C-alpha positions in Angstrom: 73.2 163.0 113.6 70.8 165.2 115.4 69.3 164.2 118.7 65.8 164.0 117.2 67.0 161.5 114.6 68.6 159.4 117.3 65.3 159.4 119.2 63.5 158.2 116.1 66.1 155.5 115.7 65.8 154.5 119.3 62.0 154.1 119.0 62.5 152.1 115.9 65.0 149.8 117.5 62.8 149.3 120.6 59.9 148.4 118.3 62.1 145.9 116.3 63.4 144.4 119.5 59.9 143.8 120.8 58.9 142.2 117.5 62.0 140.0 117.7 61.0 139.0 121.2 57.6 137.9 120.0 59.1 135.9 117.1 61.6 134.2 119.4 58.9 133.1 121.9 56.7 132.0 119.1 59.4 129.8 117.7 61.2 128.6 120.9 59.1 125.5 121.0 57.5 123.5 118.2 55.6 120.3 117.8 57.6 117.1 117.2 57.7 116.2 113.5 57.2 119.8 112.4 59.7 122.6 111.8 59.4 126.0 113.4 58.7 128.9 110.9 61.9 130.6 112.1 65.2 129.6 113.7 64.9 130.9 117.3 68.7 130.6 117.9 69.4 132.8 114.9 66.7 135.3 116.1 68.4 135.4 119.5 71.7 136.3 117.8 70.0 139.0 115.7 68.2 140.5 118.7 71.5 140.6 120.6 73.0 142.8 117.9 69.9 145.1 118.0 70.2 145.3 121.8 73.9 146.3 121.6 73.0 149.0 119.1 70.2 150.2 121.3 72.5 150.4 124.3 75.0 152.5 122.4 72.3 154.8 121.2 70.8 155.2 124.7 74.2 156.1 126.1 74.7 158.7 123.4 71.2 160.2 123.9 71.7 160.4 127.7 75.1 162.1 127.3 73.6 164.5 124.9 70.6 165.2 127.2 73.0 165.9 130.1 75.1 168.4 128.1 72.4 170.1 126.0 71.2 173.5 127.3 67.8 174.7 126.4 67.0 178.4 125.7 65.8 178.8 129.3 69.1 177.6 130.7 68.1 174.1 131.9 69.8 171.0 130.7 67.7 168.7 128.6 67.8 166.1 131.4 66.3 168.7 133.8 63.6 169.7 131.3 62.7 166.0 130.7 62.3 165.4 134.4 60.2 168.6 134.7 58.1 167.5 131.8 57.4 164.1 133.4 56.4 165.9 136.6 54.1 168.3 134.7 52.4 165.3 132.9 51.8 163.6 136.3 50.5 166.8 137.8 48.2 167.4 134.9 46.8 163.8 135.1 46.1 164.2 138.8 44.4 167.5 138.4 42.2 166.3 135.6 41.2 163.2 137.6 40.5 165.3 140.7 38.3 167.7 138.7 36.5 164.8 137.0 35.9 163.2 140.4 34.7 166.4 142.0 32.3 167.2 139.2 30.9 163.7 139.1 31.9 163.0 135.5 33.5 159.9 134.1 33.7 157.0 136.5 32.8 159.2 139.4 29.2 159.9 138.5 26.9 161.6 140.9 23.9 159.7 139.6 21.1 158.8 142.1 18.6 156.1 141.2 16.2 157.0 144.0 15.4 160.3 145.7 16.0 158.6 149.0 19.7 158.0 148.2 22.1 160.4 149.7 23.3 163.1 147.3 27.1 163.3 146.5 28.7 166.6 147.2 32.0 167.9 145.8 34.8 168.3 148.3 36.9 170.3 145.8 36.4 173.5 143.8 36.1 171.9 140.4 36.5 175.1 138.3 39.6 176.1 140.2 41.1 172.6 139.7 40.3 172.7 136.0 41.9 176.1 135.8 45.0 174.7 137.4 45.0 171.8 135.0 44.7 174.2 132.1 47.7 176.2 133.4 49.8 173.0 133.8 48.8 171.9 130.3 49.9 175.3 128.9 53.3 175.0 130.7 53.7 171.5 129.4 53.0 172.6 125.8 55.6 175.4 126.1 58.2 173.0 127.5 57.5 170.5 124.7 58.2 173.2 122.2 61.6 174.0 123.8 62.5 170.3 124.0 61.5 169.6 120.4 63.5 172.6 119.2 66.6 171.4 121.1 66.1 167.9 119.7 66.4 169.2 116.2 69.3 171.5 116.9 71.5 169.4 119.2 74.1 167.1 117.7 74.3 163.6 119.2 77.2 163.1 121.5 79.9 160.6 120.3 
């Protein structure tokens, strides 16, 4: 199985587990004289099996990520950590540019001329340029990660 397939299976398992959790909590109590729509105890057993399968899959994915080298020489684990950092950096730069330009929740709107005018403390265009550069690097890294996901075999 390829790493990408395992990641799809992991997402599916996580979704199914969350659905099972909802079904369990919905059927854990019922009104006297009525029957629950599902057996909560049986659902608990079923979700236990799903959780065991998820654990095995996560271990295999993590082992694969630690041993898979990307074309740029980094391990997948290093690349994923770098991708998370790039996403955070991009979000911060976009928020800073929005705040400095007065857009979004940071409007520079004045109701009266007597109100003090808001002035930007940051060079908005430079911040947006930095955000664009980070977004480009993030896209390039995503391409490397996706390529490796479809090429790497899942560790046993």
